[in-house]
Structure formats: C-alpha cells, structure tokens
C-alpha positions as CSV (number, residue, x, y, z in Angstrom):
1,M,-67.4,-83.8,-19.7
2,E,-68.6,-80.9,-21.9
3,W,-65.2,-79.2,-22.1
4,I,-63.4,-82.4,-23.0
5,N,-66.0,-83.1,-25.7
6,K,-65.4,-79.6,-27.1
7,V,-61.7,-80.2,-27.2
8,N,-62.1,-83.5,-29.0
9,Q,-64.4,-81.8,-31.5
10,A,-61.7,-79.2,-32.1
11,I,-59.2,-82.0,-32.7
12,S,-61.6,-83.6,-35.2
13,Y,-61.8,-80.3,-37.0
14,V,-58.0,-80.1,-37.2
15,E,-57.8,-83.7,-38.4
16,K,-60.3,-83.0,-41.2
17,N,-58.3,-80.0,-42.4
18,L,-54.7,-81.2,-42.1
19,C,-54.5,-80.9,-45.9
20,G,-56.3,-77.6,-45.9
21,E,-56.5,-74.3,-44.0
22,I,-57.0,-74.6,-40.2
23,Q,-58.9,-71.5,-39.0
24,Y,-58.2,-70.7,-35.3
25,N,-61.4,-68.6,-35.1
26,E,-63.3,-71.8,-36.1
27,I,-61.6,-73.6,-33.3
28,E,-62.6,-70.8,-30.9
29,R,-66.2,-71.2,-32.1
30,I,-66.1,-74.9,-31.3
31,I,-64.6,-74.7,-27.8
32,L,-66.4,-71.4,-26.9
33,S,-63.1,-70.0,-25.5
34,P,-60.1,-68.1,-26.7
35,I,-57.5,-70.1,-28.6
36,D,-54.9,-69.4,-25.9
37,V,-57.0,-71.5,-23.5
38,L,-56.7,-74.5,-25.7
39,Q,-53.0,-73.8,-26.4
40,K,-52.3,-74.0,-22.6
41,F,-54.6,-77.0,-22.2
42,F,-52.6,-78.9,-24.8
43,M,-49.3,-77.8,-23.3
44,L,-50.3,-79.0,-19.8
45,N,-51.9,-82.2,-20.8
46,A,-50.0,-83.4,-23.9
47,G,-46.7,-81.7,-23.4
48,I,-46.9,-79.6,-26.6
49,T,-49.0,-76.7,-27.7
50,L,-51.9,-77.0,-30.1
51,T,-49.8,-75.3,-32.8
52,E,-47.0,-77.9,-32.4
53,Y,-49.6,-80.7,-32.4
54,I,-50.9,-79.4,-35.7
55,R,-47.4,-79.1,-37.1
56,R,-46.5,-82.7,-36.2
57,R,-49.8,-84.1,-37.5
58,K,-49.2,-82.3,-40.8
59,L,-45.7,-83.7,-41.1
60,N,-47.0,-87.2,-40.1
61,E,-49.4,-86.8,-43.0
62,A,-46.5,-85.8,-45.2
63,V,-44.6,-89.0,-44.4
64,K,-47.6,-91.1,-45.6
65,T,-48.0,-89.1,-48.7
66,L,-44.3,-89.3,-49.6
67,R,-44.2,-93.0,-49.3
68,N,-47.6,-93.8,-50.9
69,S,-47.7,-91.4,-53.8
70,N,-45.6,-89.8,-56.5
71,E,-46.7,-86.2,-55.6
72,K,-44.0,-83.6,-56.0
73,I,-42.5,-82.3,-52.7
74,I,-43.5,-78.8,-53.6
75,D,-47.2,-79.9,-54.1
76,I,-47.1,-81.7,-50.7
77,A,-45.7,-78.7,-49.1
78,I,-48.4,-76.3,-50.5
79,K,-51.2,-78.8,-49.7
80,L,-50.0,-78.9,-46.0
81,G,-49.9,-75.1,-45.8
82,Y,-46.2,-74.4,-46.2
83,G,-45.2,-71.4,-48.4
84,S,-42.3,-73.1,-50.1
85,S,-40.6,-76.5,-50.4
86,D,-37.6,-75.0,-48.4
87,S,-39.7,-74.2,-45.3
88,F,-41.4,-77.6,-45.6
89,S,-38.1,-79.4,-45.9
90,L,-36.6,-77.5,-42.9
91,A,-39.5,-78.4,-40.7
92,F,-39.5,-82.0,-41.9
93,K,-35.8,-82.4,-41.2
94,K,-36.0,-80.8,-37.8
95,L,-38.6,-83.4,-36.7
96,Y,-37.4,-86.5,-38.5
97,G,-33.7,-85.9,-39.0
98,I,-33.8,-86.5,-42.8
99,S,-35.1,-84.5,-45.7
100,P,-38.5,-85.3,-47.4
101,S,-36.6,-86.5,-50.5
102,E,-34.5,-88.8,-48.3
103,A,-37.6,-90.1,-46.6
104,R,-39.2,-91.0,-49.9
105,I,-36.3,-93.2,-51.0
106,S,-35.1,-94.4,-47.6
107,Y,-36.3,-97.4,-45.6
108,A,-35.5,-95.6,-42.4
109,T,-38.3,-96.0,-39.7
110,L,-39.8,-92.6,-39.0
111,K,-41.7,-92.5,-35.7
112,P,-45.4,-91.8,-36.3
113,F,-47.1,-89.0,-34.4
114,P,-50.7,-90.3,-33.8
115,R,-53.8,-88.4,-33.3
116,I,-54.7,-87.8,-29.6
117,M,-58.0,-87.4,-27.8
118,F,-58.8,-86.6,-24.2
119,S,-60.9,-88.9,-22.0
120,L,-62.2,-89.4,-18.5
121,S,-62.1,-93.1,-18.9
122,I,-59.5,-95.2,-17.2
123,T,-57.7,-98.3,-18.3
124,Y,-54.7,-98.4,-16.0
125,I,-54.2,-97.2,-12.5
126,E,-51.2,-99.1,-10.9
127,G,-53.0,-102.4,-11.0
128,E,-56.5,-101.1,-10.3
129,T,-59.3,-101.3,-12.9
130,A,-62.0,-99.1,-11.4
131,M,-62.2,-95.5,-10.6
132,K,-64.5,-94.0,-7.9
133,N,-66.7,-91.1,-8.3
134,I,-65.8,-87.9,-6.4
135,S,-68.9,-88.4,-4.2
136,E,-67.2,-91.5,-2.8
137,I,-64.4,-89.6,-1.2
138,K,-64.5,-90.4,2.5
139,P,-63.0,-88.8,5.7
140,F,-60.1,-90.4,7.5
141,V,-58.8,-92.0,4.2
142,E,-55.4,-90.7,3.4
143,E,-54.5,-92.7,0.2
144,Q,-53.5,-90.8,-2.9
145,E,-56.2,-91.4,-5.5
146,I,-57.8,-90.2,-8.7
147,F,-61.5,-89.8,-8.8
148,I,-64.1,-89.0,-11.6
149,M,-65.7,-85.6,-11.1
150,P,-68.8,-84.7,-13.1
151,E,-69.6,-81.1,-14.0
152,I,-70.2,-79.5,-10.7
153,R,-71.1,-76.0,-9.3
154,I,-69.4,-74.7,-6.2
155,V,-71.4,-72.3,-4.1
156,G,-70.1,-70.2,-1.3
157,I,-68.5,-66.8,-0.4
158,E,-65.4,-65.3,-2.0
159,V,-62.4,-63.1,-1.3
160,R,-59.6,-61.9,-3.6
161,F,-56.0,-62.1,-2.4
162,K,-52.5,-61.6,-3.7
163,Y,-50.9,-65.0,-3.9
164,R,-47.4,-63.7,-4.3
165,S,-47.3,-61.2,-1.5
166,E,-49.6,-63.2,0.8
167,P,-49.2,-66.8,-0.6
168,E,-51.4,-68.4,2.1
169,G,-53.9,-65.5,2.3
170,E,-52.4,-64.6,5.7
171,N,-55.4,-63.5,7.7
172,T,-57.7,-63.0,4.7
173,I,-58.5,-66.7,4.1
174,P,-58.9,-67.8,7.8
175,A,-61.2,-64.8,8.3
176,L,-63.3,-65.9,5.4
177,W,-63.7,-69.4,6.9
178,E,-64.7,-67.9,10.2
179,K,-67.2,-65.7,8.5
180,F,-68.6,-68.6,6.6
181,F,-69.6,-70.5,9.7
182,A,-70.1,-67.7,12.2
183,E,-72.5,-65.6,10.0
184,G,-74.7,-68.5,8.8
185,F,-73.4,-69.0,5.3
186,A,-72.7,-72.7,5.9
187,A,-76.2,-73.2,7.4
188,G,-77.7,-71.4,4.4
189,L,-76.4,-74.1,2.1
190,D,-77.7,-77.0,4.2
191,K,-80.7,-77.7,1.9
192,L,-78.6,-78.0,-1.3
193,P,-77.7,-81.5,-2.3
194,K,-73.9,-81.9,-2.0
195,I,-71.8,-83.9,-4.4
196,I,-69.3,-84.6,-1.6
197,P,-71.4,-85.2,1.6
198,N,-70.4,-83.5,4.8
199,A,-67.4,-81.7,3.2
200,W,-66.4,-78.2,2.4
201,L,-63.9,-76.8,-0.2
202,G,-61.4,-74.0,-0.1
203,W,-61.3,-73.4,-3.8
204,T,-58.5,-71.3,-5.4
205,G,-58.9,-70.2,-9.0
206,D,-59.3,-67.2,-11.4
207,C,-55.5,-66.9,-11.1
208,P,-53.4,-64.6,-13.3
209,D,-51.2,-65.4,-16.2
210,G,-48.3,-63.3,-15.0
211,E,-49.9,-59.9,-15.3
212,S,-51.5,-59.7,-11.8
213,D,-51.0,-61.3,-8.4
214,W,-54.7,-61.6,-7.6
215,C,-56.6,-64.9,-7.2
216,S,-60.0,-65.8,-5.9
217,Y,-60.6,-68.0,-2.9
218,I,-64.1,-69.4,-2.3
219,V,-65.2,-71.2,0.8
220,S,-67.9,-73.5,-0.6
221,G,-69.7,-76.8,-1.0
222,A,-69.8,-78.8,-4.2
223,Y,-73.2,-79.3,-5.8
224,P,-74.7,-80.7,-9.0
225,S,-74.3,-78.6,-12.1
226,G,-77.1,-76.0,-12.5
227,T,-78.0,-75.9,-8.7
228,P,-79.8,-72.6,-7.9
229,V,-77.6,-70.1,-6.2
230,P,-79.1,-68.5,-3.1
231,D,-78.9,-64.7,-2.7
232,G,-75.6,-63.5,-1.2
233,Y,-73.5,-66.3,-2.5
234,V,-71.1,-66.6,-5.5
235,Y,-70.5,-69.7,-7.6
236,R,-68.2,-71.2,-10.2
237,D,-69.1,-74.0,-12.7
238,L,-66.3,-76.6,-13.0
239,Y,-66.2,-78.7,-16.1
240,A,-66.0,-82.5,-15.7
241,S,-62.5,-84.0,-15.2
242,C,-60.6,-86.5,-13.2
243,V,-59.5,-85.2,-9.8
244,A,-56.3,-86.2,-8.0
245,K,-56.6,-86.3,-4.2
246,G,-53.6,-86.2,-1.8
247,E,-52.8,-85.3,1.8
248,Y,-51.8,-81.9,3.0
249,G,-48.1,-81.5,2.0
250,D,-48.3,-83.9,-1.0
251,D,-47.1,-82.7,-4.4
252,L,-50.2,-83.4,-6.4
253,Y,-48.2,-83.3,-9.6
254,E,-46.3,-86.2,-8.2
255,V,-49.5,-88.0,-7.4
256,V,-50.8,-87.6,-10.9
257,S,-47.5,-88.6,-12.6
258,K,-47.8,-92.1,-11.1
259,F,-50.7,-92.8,-13.3
260,K,-49.2,-93.1,-16.8
261,P,-49.2,-95.7,-19.6
262,K,-46.4,-97.0,-21.8
263,G,-45.7,-94.5,-24.5
264,F,-44.5,-90.9,-25.0
265,I,-47.7,-89.1,-23.9
266,T,-48.4,-88.9,-20.1
267,N,-51.7,-90.6,-19.2
268,Y,-52.9,-88.3,-16.5
269,H,-51.8,-84.7,-16.1
270,P,-53.0,-81.8,-14.0
271,I,-55.2,-79.2,-15.6
272,S,-54.2,-75.6,-14.9
273,G,-56.9,-73.4,-13.6
274,W,-57.8,-74.3,-10.1
275,N,-57.1,-76.4,-7.0
276,A,-59.0,-76.9,-3.8
277,E,-58.5,-77.8,-0.2
278,L,-61.0,-80.5,1.1
279,Y,-62.3,-80.4,4.6
280,F,-64.7,-82.9,6.2
281,D,-66.9,-82.0,9.1
282,A,-66.0,-85.2,10.9
283,E,-62.3,-84.5,10.8
284,K,-62.9,-81.0,12.1
285,E,-64.3,-82.5,15.3
286,N,-61.7,-85.3,15.4
287,P,-58.7,-84.3,13.3
288,P,-56.4,-87.2,12.3
289,K,-53.3,-85.1,13.0
290,K,-53.1,-82.9,16.1
291,D,-50.7,-80.5,14.3
292,C,-53.1,-79.9,11.4
293,F,-56.4,-78.4,12.4
294,P,-58.6,-78.7,10.5
295,F,-57.2,-81.6,8.6
296,W,-57.3,-81.1,4.8
297,R,-56.3,-82.5,1.5
298,W,-55.6,-81.2,-2.0
299,L,-57.8,-81.7,-4.9
300,V,-56.4,-81.0,-8.4
301,P,-58.2,-81.6,-11.7
302,C,-56.5,-83.8,-14.3
303,V,-57.3,-85.5,-17.6
304,K,-56.3,-88.6,-19.4
305,V,-54.5,-88.3,-22.7
306,E,-54.9,-91.2,-25.2
307,E,-53.2,-92.0,-28.5
308,V,-55.7,-93.1,-31.2
C-alpha cells in the first residue's frame, strides 16, 4: 500500500499547484523514485502519462475559471503556466474543440476531466462484492481471479537471463529450479512464514526498458514484508497491489480487463514491473494436467483507478 499512498500524495501535490508551478523534483521527493517511474505508472494504469494528466487537469481548471469569473484569458493562461495566450488557446482547442473565448460565451457542454486516485479497494467485480487476500489462493482452483496482495518480500535464488534471445530461459531457468530443491535452498526457507502456504514463485522482474535484454528470474517463496533473509539468498520487496491470477496460457491482460467500471478510465490495469509463475507443492505431486508438469499459473500485479 505504501507505493500507492505515495502516488496519491504526489497527485495531491499536483492538485494543490494546478494554478502554480509544479516541480517534478518535488514529486520525485514524494514518491522516492525517478519521475519516469511515475510517468510509466500513469500510462499503464490511467492510459495517459503524468504530464498529460497535469495538462488536462489544468485545462479543466481553466474551464471553471472561464465560466465563473471575468479574468482575462491571458491572465488565466499565465496562472496555469502557459507562456502566452496563443499556446494556451491551442492546447485548449485541441482538448475541447473550441477556443477559450468560445467556451466562455458558449453553452456547449465540455466534458470534465476529474481528479483520479489509485486504490486497492474494490466495489465491482462482475457481480462479486468481496475480494480475497492472496494468502487464500488455493491449489486445484483454476478460476481467473483478482486478489489483494499486501507488501511482501520474496526470498530465494536468482539467475539473470536474456528474455529476447532465450525467452523462456531455455535451460537456465529449469536448472535454477533443480538447484533450488536439490541443493537444499527450499528446505532452508521452511521456517519462514509464507504468505501463500505450500507454494513457490518463479518471479520475473528487473527487466529492461529497451536498452538491454537482461531480466532477473528468482525461484522463491512469498513472505511478510521485513522477513529476515538467510545467508546465501536474494530478495525483492514488492509493494502492495491487487494481483490477477490466471491459468497457464491465459492472457492476464485480458483477465484484468474484465474488471472495469462504467466510465472512461479502466478500473483494474496491470502494473508493469514484474510477473510470477505460481506453483503449489500439492499440484507438483498430482498435476491437474498431464501435459503441464508442474502445473502453474500467472500472477500479475494490478491497481484500481478511481475518479474522484
């Protein structure tokens, strides 16, 4: 939940400064991450970048000012950070189809662009009203679902692989799984309290942004945030989110897209950054499908986007 709280704090900062100067370095201070991370997060979860969100919110503010005051258009433009009335008018017309002066005297309905916030709460899931915690994921249940995942720490062993030249890790990833069990790494984690009982993850993350082919793959268990890491293991801390679960072969983007409200912003959307294969011990011994051993499912993080 911490990451989402930081994002919402950044949005609050933006909202307070729509009629002033918005400093990206202040946003970075709030989210404790580079601004590019938030730009991508917005793009993936709201369908627009943070920069575009700010632009539309400023123009939304302009509509209210135009219709509720006698301020000059040039003064409104400067207040909202535009260098001239021409650049302001161009941006306004591009979004609304009419000029600021026409908007002031026209009774045309201009679609508002509301503030958004991100949330883990759920109000609509195809007729359901409750969402399970990730700890309630069970073996031999094949339904496509979305679960709540708290902040967790995955602990295990890692390998780096080239996802383009060896998209499935070829022999690298199977060898890591064999090492995990054969050399006692799995047994070494037995005393740690698992978030998902009797299950292991094949986590893929730390992937490139087009500059490199290398990704990390970690065979791991999922544990409470802050769990001590034994010597010889690696870990990653995953921020709280919702998690979509689907069968092997499912398109998780399709799974997530089923959960959406009425409106122009998608309700649930995958978060870029990682995905994981989920394996249960029970299914390894008695796999549901003889052509898939061990049987596994996708887990992909996602968030809810709300209009407020």
